[in-house]
DSSP file (Angstrom, degrees, kcal/mol; ACC not computed):
  #  RESIDUE AA STRUCTURE BP1 BP2  ACC     N-H-->O    O-->H-N    N-H-->O    O-->H-N    TCO  KAPPA ALPHA  PHI   PSI    X-CA   Y-CA   Z-CA
    1    1 A M              0   0    0      0, 0.0     2,-0.0     0, 0.0     0, 0.0   0.000 360.0 360.0 360.0 138.6    0.0    0.0    0.0
    2    2 A K     >  -     0   0    0      1,-0.1     4,-2.1     4,-0.0     5,-0.2  -0.292 360.0-108.9 -74.6 164.0    1.3    3.4   -0.9
    3    3 A K  H  > S+     0   0    0      1,-0.2     4,-2.0     2,-0.2     5,-0.1   0.874 119.4  52.4 -60.4 -39.7    2.0    6.0    1.8
    4    4 A T  H  > S+     0   0    0      1,-0.2     4,-2.1     2,-0.2    -1,-0.2   0.881 108.1  51.5 -66.4 -38.2   -1.0    8.1    0.6
    5    5 A G  H  > S+     0   0    0      2,-0.2     4,-2.4     1,-0.2    -1,-0.2   0.895 109.0  50.3 -65.5 -40.4   -3.3    5.1    0.9
    6    6 A R  H  X S+     0   0    0     -4,-2.1     4,-2.6     2,-0.2    -2,-0.2   0.891 109.7  51.1 -65.9 -39.0   -2.2    4.4    4.4
    7    7 A L  H  X S+     0   0    0     -4,-2.0     4,-2.4     2,-0.2    -2,-0.2   0.902 110.8  48.4 -64.8 -40.5   -2.8    8.0    5.4
    8    8 A R  H  X S+     0   0    0     -4,-2.1     4,-2.5     2,-0.2    -2,-0.2   0.919 112.4  48.5 -64.8 -42.4   -6.3    7.9    4.0
    9    9 A A  H  X S+     0   0    0     -4,-2.4     4,-2.2     2,-0.2    -2,-0.2   0.916 112.8  47.6 -64.6 -42.6   -7.0    4.7    5.8
   10   10 A A  H  X S+     0   0    0     -4,-2.6     4,-2.5     1,-0.2    -1,-0.2   0.900 111.8  51.1 -64.6 -39.9   -5.7    6.1    9.1
   11   11 A G  H  X S+     0   0    0     -4,-2.4     4,-2.5     2,-0.2    -2,-0.2   0.899 109.8  49.3 -63.9 -41.3   -7.7    9.2    8.6
   12   12 A A  H  X S+     0   0    0     -4,-2.5     4,-2.3     2,-0.2    -2,-0.2   0.888 111.7  49.0 -65.3 -39.2  -10.9    7.2    7.9
   13   13 A V  H  X S+     0   0    0     -4,-2.2     4,-2.6     2,-0.2    -2,-0.2   0.914 111.9  48.9 -66.2 -43.2  -10.3    5.1   11.1
   14   14 A L  H  X S+     0   0    0     -4,-2.5     4,-2.4     2,-0.2    -2,-0.2   0.907 111.7  49.1 -62.5 -43.1   -9.7    8.2   13.1
   15   15 A L  H  X S+     0   0    0     -4,-2.5     4,-2.4     2,-0.2    -2,-0.2   0.916 112.2  48.0 -64.1 -43.5  -12.8    9.9   11.8
   16   16 A A  H  X S+     0   0    0     -4,-2.3     4,-2.2     2,-0.2    -2,-0.2   0.908 112.1  49.6 -63.7 -42.0  -14.9    6.7   12.5
   17   17 A A  H  X S+     0   0    0     -4,-2.6     4,-2.4     2,-0.2    -2,-0.2   0.908 111.1  49.5 -64.1 -42.4  -13.4    6.5   16.1
   18   18 A T  H  X S+     0   0    0     -4,-2.4     4,-2.5     1,-0.2    -2,-0.2   0.921 111.3  49.1 -62.7 -44.6  -14.2   10.2   16.7
   19   19 A A  H  X S+     0   0    0     -4,-2.4     4,-2.4     1,-0.2    -1,-0.2   0.889 110.9  50.6 -62.3 -39.3  -17.8    9.7   15.5
   20   20 A L  H  X S+     0   0    0     -4,-2.2     4,-2.7     2,-0.2    -2,-0.2   0.918 111.3  47.1 -65.3 -44.5  -18.2    6.6   17.7
   21   21 A V  H  X S+     0   0    0     -4,-2.4     4,-2.5     2,-0.2     5,-0.3   0.927 113.0  49.4 -63.8 -44.2  -17.0    8.4   20.8
   22   22 A F  H  X S+     0   0    0     -4,-2.5     4,-2.4     1,-0.2     5,-0.2   0.921 113.2  46.8 -61.6 -43.8  -19.2   11.5   20.1
   23   23 A W  H  X S+     0   0    0     -4,-2.4     4,-2.0     2,-0.2    -2,-0.2   0.920 112.4  49.5 -63.3 -44.5  -22.2    9.2   19.6
   24   24 A A  H  X S+     0   0    0     -4,-2.7     4,-0.8     1,-0.2    -2,-0.2   0.912 115.3  43.3 -64.2 -42.7  -21.6    7.2   22.7
   25   25 A C  H  X S+     0   0    0     -4,-2.5     4,-0.6     1,-0.2     3,-0.5   0.913 116.3  45.9 -70.3 -41.2  -21.1   10.3   24.9
   26   26 A S  H  < S+     0   0    0     -4,-2.4     3,-0.3    -5,-0.3    -1,-0.2   0.794 109.6  54.4 -74.9 -25.8  -24.1   12.2   23.5
   27   27 A S  H  < S+     0   0    0     -4,-2.0    -1,-0.2    -5,-0.2    -2,-0.2   0.669 110.3  45.2 -84.0 -14.5  -26.5    9.2   23.6
   28   28 A T  H  < S+     0   0    0     -4,-0.8     2,-0.4    -3,-0.5    -1,-0.2   0.443  89.1 100.3-106.1  -0.8  -25.9    8.5   27.4
   29   29 A T     <  -     0   0    0     -4,-0.6    -4,-0.0    -3,-0.3     0, 0.0  -0.717  61.0-149.0 -89.4 131.8  -26.1   12.1   28.7
   30   30 A T        -     0   0    0     -2,-0.4     5,-0.1     2,-0.0    -2,-0.0  -0.861  22.6-117.2 -98.1 127.4  -29.4   13.2   30.3
   31   31 A P    >   -     0   0    0      0, 0.0     3,-2.2     0, 0.0     4,-0.4  -0.318  25.1-116.8 -60.6 146.4  -30.3   16.8   29.9
   32   32 A L  G >  S+     0   0    0      1,-0.3     3,-1.4     2,-0.2     8,-0.1   0.834 113.2  60.8 -55.1 -36.0  -30.5   18.7   33.2
   33   33 A D  G 3  S+     0   0    0      1,-0.3    -1,-0.3     7,-0.0     7,-0.0   0.636 103.2  52.3 -70.0 -10.6  -34.2   19.4   32.8
   34   34 A Q  G <  S+     0   0    0     -3,-2.2    -1,-0.3     2,-0.1     2,-0.2   0.462  90.3  96.3-100.3  -3.6  -34.9   15.7   32.7
   35   35 A L  S <  S-     0   0    0     -3,-1.4     2,-0.1    -4,-0.4    -3,-0.0  -0.601  78.1-117.5 -84.3 147.1  -33.1   14.9   35.9
   36   36 A S     >  -     0   0    0     -2,-0.2     4,-2.7     1,-0.1     3,-0.2  -0.356  31.8-105.5 -72.0 163.3  -35.0   14.6   39.2
   37   37 A D  H  > S+     0   0    0      1,-0.2     4,-2.6     2,-0.2     5,-0.2   0.904 121.8  53.4 -57.6 -41.8  -34.1   17.1   41.9
   38   38 A C  H  >>S+     0   0    0      1,-0.2     5,-1.8     2,-0.2     4,-0.7   0.850 111.8  45.0 -66.7 -32.6  -32.2   14.5   43.9
   39   39 A Q  H  45S+     0   0    0     -3,-0.2    -2,-0.2     3,-0.2    -1,-0.2   0.916 114.1  48.9 -71.8 -43.9  -30.1   13.6   40.8
   40   40 A R  H  <5S+     0   0    0     -4,-2.7    -2,-0.2     1,-0.2    -3,-0.2   0.877 124.6  29.5 -63.8 -38.2  -29.5   17.2   40.0
   41   41 A H  H  <5S-     0   0    0     -4,-2.6    -1,-0.2    -5,-0.2    -2,-0.2   0.404 103.9-124.7-104.8   1.1  -28.5   18.1   43.5
   42   42 A Q  T  <5 +     0   0    0     -4,-0.7    40,-2.7    -5,-0.2     2,-0.3   0.956  61.3 140.9  53.1  59.0  -27.0   14.7   44.5
   43   43 A T  E   < -A   81   0A   0     -5,-1.8    66,-3.2    38,-0.3     2,-0.3  -0.795  34.2-168.0-124.9 166.6  -29.3   14.3   47.6
   44   44 A G  E     -A   80   0A   0     36,-2.8    36,-2.2    64,-0.3     2,-0.4  -0.803  28.9 -99.0-138.9-177.0  -31.2   11.7   49.4
   45   45 A T  E     -Ab  79 111A   0     65,-2.5    67,-2.8    62,-0.3     2,-0.5  -0.917  20.7-158.9-115.2 136.1  -33.9   11.6   52.1
   46   46 A L  E     -Ab  78 112A   0     32,-3.0    32,-2.6    -2,-0.4     2,-0.6  -0.966   8.3-163.6-111.2 121.4  -33.3   10.9   55.8
   47   47 A S  E     -Ab  77 113A   0     65,-3.1    67,-2.7    -2,-0.5     2,-0.5  -0.927   7.1-170.1-107.7 120.1  -36.4    9.8   57.7
   48   48 A I  E     -Ab  76 114A   0     28,-3.1    28,-2.4    -2,-0.6     2,-0.4  -0.945   0.2-168.0-117.2 128.5  -36.1   10.0   61.5
   49   49 A T  E     -Ab  75 115A   0     65,-2.2    67,-1.6    -2,-0.5     2,-0.8  -0.943  18.3-144.8-118.6 134.8  -38.6    8.5   63.9
   50   50 A N  E     + b   0 116A   0     24,-2.7    23,-2.0    -2,-0.4    24,-0.2  -0.869  24.2 171.8 -93.2 105.5  -39.0    9.1   67.6
   51   51 A S        +     0   0    0     65,-2.8    66,-0.1    -2,-0.8    -1,-0.1  -0.053  12.8 164.5-103.6  29.4  -40.2    5.6   68.8
   52   52 A S    >   -     0   0    0      4,-0.3     3,-0.6    64,-0.2    66,-0.1  -0.236  29.9-157.2 -54.4 126.5  -39.9    6.5   72.6
   53   53 A T  T 3  S+     0   0    0     64,-0.8    -1,-0.2     1,-0.2    65,-0.1   0.613  93.8  51.8 -79.3 -12.2  -41.8    3.9   74.6
   54   54 A L  T 3  S-     0   0    0      2,-0.1    -1,-0.2    63,-0.1    -2,-0.1   0.373 115.0-112.0-103.5   2.3  -42.1    6.5   77.4
   55   55 A G    <   +     0   0    0     -3,-0.6     2,-0.3     1,-0.2    17,-0.3   0.785  63.3 155.0  73.9  27.1  -43.5    9.3   75.3
   56   56 A L        -     0   0    0     15,-0.1    -4,-0.3     1,-0.0    -1,-0.2  -0.650  39.9-127.0 -92.5 145.0  -40.4   11.4   75.6
   57   57 A D        -     0   0    0     -2,-0.3    35,-2.3    14,-0.1     2,-0.3  -0.584  22.9-150.5 -86.2 151.4  -39.4   14.1   73.1
   58   58 A Y  E     -CD  70  91B   0     12,-2.3    12,-3.2    33,-0.3     2,-0.5  -0.861  12.7-133.0-118.3 154.0  -36.0   14.2   71.5
   59   59 A E  E     -CD  69  90B   0     31,-3.5    31,-2.2    -2,-0.3     2,-0.5  -0.933  26.9-143.8 -97.4 131.1  -33.7   16.8   70.2
   60   60 A I  E     - D   0  89B   0      8,-2.4     7,-3.8    -2,-0.5     2,-0.6  -0.856  14.3-170.2-100.0 126.6  -32.3   15.8   66.8
   61   61 A I  E     -CD  66  88B   0     27,-2.3    27,-2.5    -2,-0.5     2,-0.6  -0.944   5.3-169.5-118.6 110.0  -28.8   16.8   66.0
   62   62 A L  E >  S-CD  65  87B   0      3,-2.4     3,-1.7    -2,-0.6    25,-0.2  -0.879  72.6 -20.7-105.3 117.6  -27.9   16.1   62.4
   63   63 A D  T 3  S-     0   0    0     23,-2.8    -1,-0.2    -2,-0.6    24,-0.1   0.863 129.8 -49.3  51.9  40.3  -24.2   16.5   61.5
   64   64 A G  T 3  S+     0   0    0     -3,-0.2     2,-0.5    22,-0.2    -1,-0.3   0.432 118.0 107.1  84.6   0.8  -23.6   18.6   64.6
   65   65 A T  E <  S-C   62   0B   0     -3,-1.7    -3,-2.4     2,-0.0    -1,-0.2  -0.949  71.4-120.9-118.0 127.5  -26.5   21.0   64.0
   66   66 A S  E     -C   61   0B   0     -2,-0.5    -5,-0.3    -5,-0.2     3,-0.1  -0.409  20.0-171.8 -65.9 134.5  -29.7   20.9   66.1
   67   67 A Q  E     -     0   0B   0     -7,-3.8    -1,-0.1     1,-0.4    -6,-0.1   0.235  44.6-118.2-107.0   8.7  -32.8   20.3   64.0
   68   68 A G  E     -     0   0B   0     -8,-0.5    -8,-2.4     2,-0.1    -1,-0.4  -0.400  54.6 -15.6  90.5-165.5  -35.1   21.0   67.0
   69   69 A K  E     -C   59   0B   0    -10,-0.2     2,-0.5    -2,-0.1   -10,-0.2  -0.526  44.0-163.2 -83.1 139.4  -37.6   18.8   68.8
   70   70 A L  E     -C   58   0B   0    -12,-3.2   -12,-2.3    -2,-0.2    22,-0.1  -0.958  24.0-137.6-119.6 109.7  -39.0   15.6   67.5
   71   71 A A    >   -     0   0    0     -2,-0.5     3,-1.8   -14,-0.2   -21,-0.3  -0.254  32.4 -84.8 -67.2 151.6  -42.1   14.7   69.5
   72   72 A A  T 3  S+     0   0    0    -17,-0.3   -21,-0.2     1,-0.3    -1,-0.1  -0.286 114.5  17.1 -56.3 135.4  -42.7   11.1   70.6
   73   73 A G  T 3  S+     0   0    0    -23,-2.0    -1,-0.3     1,-0.3     2,-0.3   0.543 103.1 113.4  80.3   7.9  -44.4    9.0   68.0
   74   74 A T    <   -     0   0    0     -3,-1.8   -24,-2.7   -24,-0.2     2,-0.4  -0.720  50.1-150.8-113.8 163.8  -43.5   11.4   65.1
   75   75 A T  E     -A   49   0A   0     -2,-0.3     2,-0.4   -26,-0.2   -26,-0.2  -0.984   8.3-168.8-130.3 139.9  -41.3   11.2   62.0
   76   76 A R  E     -A   48   0A   0    -28,-2.4   -28,-3.1    -2,-0.4     2,-0.4  -0.971  10.8-145.6-127.4 147.6  -39.5   14.0   60.2
   77   77 A E  E     -A   47   0A   0     -2,-0.4     2,-0.4   -30,-0.2   -30,-0.2  -0.912  12.1-168.9-114.6 141.9  -37.8   13.8   56.8
   78   78 A F  E     -A   46   0A   0    -32,-2.6   -32,-3.0    -2,-0.4     2,-0.6  -0.978  19.7-135.9-127.7 138.3  -34.7   15.8   55.8
   79   79 A T  E     +A   45   0A   0     -2,-0.4     2,-0.3   -34,-0.2   -34,-0.2  -0.856  38.1 170.5 -91.0 121.9  -33.2   16.3   52.4
   80   80 A V  E     -A   44   0A   0    -36,-2.2   -36,-2.8    -2,-0.6     3,-0.1  -0.916  36.9 -91.5-132.7 157.3  -29.4   15.8   52.8
   81   81 A G  E     -A   43   0A   0     -2,-0.3   -38,-0.3   -38,-0.2    25,-0.2  -0.337  50.6 -96.5 -65.8 147.7  -26.4   15.5   50.5
   82   82 A A  S    S+     0   0    0    -40,-2.7    25,-0.2    23,-0.1    -1,-0.1  -0.394  87.4  55.7 -61.2 140.0  -25.4   12.0   49.4
   83   83 A G  E    S- E   0 106B   0     23,-2.0    23,-3.0    -3,-0.1     2,-0.2  -0.840  93.2 -17.7 131.0-168.6  -22.5   10.7   51.6
   84   84 A P  E     + E   0 105B   0      0, 0.0     2,-0.3     0, 0.0    21,-0.2  -0.459  59.9 161.2 -78.9 144.7  -21.7   10.1   55.2
   85   85 A H  E     - E   0 104B   0     19,-2.5    19,-2.1    -2,-0.2     2,-0.3  -0.916  21.7-147.6-148.3 170.4  -23.8   11.6   58.0
   86   86 A N  E     - E   0 103B   0     -2,-0.3   -23,-2.8    17,-0.2     2,-0.4  -0.994   3.0-158.1-146.0 152.1  -24.5   11.2   61.7
   87   87 A V  E     -DE  62 102B   0     15,-2.2    15,-2.8    -2,-0.3     2,-0.4  -0.996   3.0-159.7-131.8 134.1  -27.5   11.8   64.0
   88   88 A V  E     -D   61   0B   0    -27,-2.5   -27,-2.3    -2,-0.4     2,-0.6  -0.943   6.9-154.7-110.6 133.7  -27.5   12.3   67.8
   89   89 A F  E     +D   60   0B   0     10,-0.5     9,-2.6    -2,-0.4    10,-1.1  -0.948  19.6 174.6-106.9 117.1  -30.7   11.7   69.7
   90   90 A R  E     -DF  59  97B   0    -31,-2.2   -31,-3.5    -2,-0.6     7,-0.2  -0.935  41.2-101.4-119.4 147.9  -30.9   13.7   73.0
   91   91 A Y  E >   -D   58   0B   0      5,-2.4     3,-1.6    -2,-0.4   -33,-0.3  -0.497  60.1 -90.8 -62.1 133.9  -33.7   13.9   75.4
   92   92 A Y  T 3  S+     0   0    0    -35,-2.3    -1,-0.1     1,-0.3     3,-0.1  -0.195 106.7   5.8 -57.3 134.3  -35.3   17.3   74.7
   93   93 A E  T 3  S+     0   0    0      1,-0.3     2,-0.3    -3,-0.1    -1,-0.3   0.747 116.6  87.4  61.7  30.9  -33.8   20.2   76.8
   94   94 A T  S <  S-     0   0    0     -3,-1.6    -1,-0.3     2,-0.1   -35,-0.1  -0.847  77.8-128.3-137.0 177.3  -31.2   18.0   78.4
   95   95 A T  S    S+     0   0    0     -2,-0.3     2,-0.3    -3,-0.1    -3,-0.1   0.229  73.0 115.3-108.0  10.3  -27.6   16.9   77.5
   96   96 A N        -     0   0    0     -5,-0.2    -5,-2.4     1,-0.1     2,-0.3  -0.648  66.7-125.3 -86.7 134.0  -28.5   13.2   78.0
   97   97 A Y  B     -F   90   0B   0     -2,-0.3    -7,-0.3    -7,-0.2     3,-0.1  -0.589  15.3-166.1 -78.7 135.6  -28.3   10.9   75.0
   98   98 A A  S    S+     0   0    0     -9,-2.6     2,-0.3    -2,-0.3    -8,-0.2   0.792  76.9   2.0 -86.2 -33.6  -31.5    8.9   74.3
   99   99 A C  S    S-     0   0    0    -10,-1.1   -10,-0.5    17,-0.1    -1,-0.3  -0.934  91.5 -80.1-145.9 165.3  -29.7    6.5   71.9
  100  100 A A        -     0   0    0     -2,-0.3   -13,-0.1     1,-0.1   -11,-0.0  -0.365  62.0 -86.6 -65.8 149.0  -26.2    5.9   70.6
  101  101 A T        -     0   0    0    -13,-0.1     2,-0.5     1,-0.1   -13,-0.2  -0.340  45.2-136.9 -56.2 134.0  -25.0    8.2   67.8
  102  102 A R  E     -E   87   0B   0    -15,-2.8   -15,-2.2    -3,-0.1     2,-0.4  -0.857  16.7-167.0-101.2 129.4  -26.1    6.8   64.4
  103  103 A Y  E     +E   86   0B   0     -2,-0.5     2,-0.3   -17,-0.2   -17,-0.2  -0.949  22.1 152.5-112.7 133.4  -23.6    6.8   61.5
  104  104 A F  E     -E   85   0B   0    -19,-2.1   -19,-2.5    -2,-0.4     2,-0.5  -0.959  40.4-116.8-156.4 168.5  -24.9    6.1   58.1
  105  105 A Q  E     -E   84   0B   0     -2,-0.3     2,-0.5   -21,-0.2   -23,-0.1  -0.952  21.8-145.1-114.8 127.8  -24.5    6.7   54.4
  106  106 A I  E     -E   83   0B   0    -23,-3.0   -23,-2.0    -2,-0.5     2,-0.4  -0.832  13.9-151.3 -94.2 129.1  -27.1    8.5   52.3
  107  107 A T    >   -     0   0    0     -2,-0.5     3,-2.1   -25,-0.2   -62,-0.3  -0.823  31.9 -93.0-100.2 139.0  -27.4    7.2   48.7
  108  108 A E  T 3  S-     0   0    0     -2,-0.4   -64,-0.3     1,-0.3   -69,-0.1  -0.227 106.0  -0.3 -52.1 129.3  -28.5    9.6   46.0
  109  109 A C  T 3  S+     0   0    0    -66,-3.2     2,-0.3     1,-0.2    -1,-0.3   0.560 110.5 107.7  68.0  13.4  -32.3    9.5   45.4
  110  110 A E    <   -     0   0    0     -3,-2.1   -65,-2.5   -67,-0.1     2,-0.5  -0.807  65.7-123.2-117.4 161.6  -32.9    7.0   48.2
  111  111 A T  E     -b   45   0A   0     -2,-0.3     2,-0.5   -67,-0.2   -65,-0.2  -0.893  17.0-164.5-105.9 131.4  -34.5    7.1   51.6
  112  112 A T  E     -b   46   0A   0    -67,-2.8   -65,-3.1    -2,-0.5     2,-0.4  -0.965  11.0-158.4-111.7 129.2  -32.6    6.0   54.7
  113  113 A S  E     +b   47   0A   0     -2,-0.5     2,-0.3   -67,-0.2   -65,-0.2  -0.906  15.4 169.8-113.4 134.6  -34.7    5.5   57.9
  114  114 A I  E     -b   48   0A   0    -67,-2.7   -65,-2.2    -2,-0.4     2,-0.3  -0.961   6.0-176.7-136.4 156.7  -33.5    5.6   61.5
  115  115 A S  E     -b   49   0A   0     -2,-0.3     2,-0.4   -67,-0.2   -65,-0.2  -0.955  15.1-148.8-147.4 165.8  -35.3    5.6   64.8
  116  116 A C  E     +b   50   0A   0    -67,-1.6   -65,-2.8    -2,-0.3   -64,-0.2  -0.998  13.3 175.5-138.1 134.9  -34.6    5.8   68.5
  117  117 A S              0   0    0     -2,-0.4   -64,-0.8   -67,-0.2   -63,-0.1   0.070 360.0 360.0-124.9  23.0  -36.7    4.2   71.2
  118  118 A G              0   0    0    -66,-0.1    -1,-0.1   -65,-0.1   -66,-0.1   0.462 360.0 360.0 -67.0 360.0  -34.6    5.1   74.2
């Protein structure tokens, strides 16, 4: 094969490879307006339940920040970033822990449920 023929063949292969890469990338990308909020913002849901058998209220501390009171028998949901988190359950208006600190991983677009019955 002459040098010119090899260059044309290499050029054709390069063009085909470029077209294939462009097609593969463009066909698997989802436009932002078609993503759900949790995909767009990379968040999940944390569902926290106060299962106190004595009817006691808890203070919820999520990642070191108080989220206020959680009354006995109630559940609250929080939207949080995907990744590692922790929750502390304290008896409301005290420094006493109701349950051990919970460590967990939030997965994008999924709900993680935790409870305390201390």
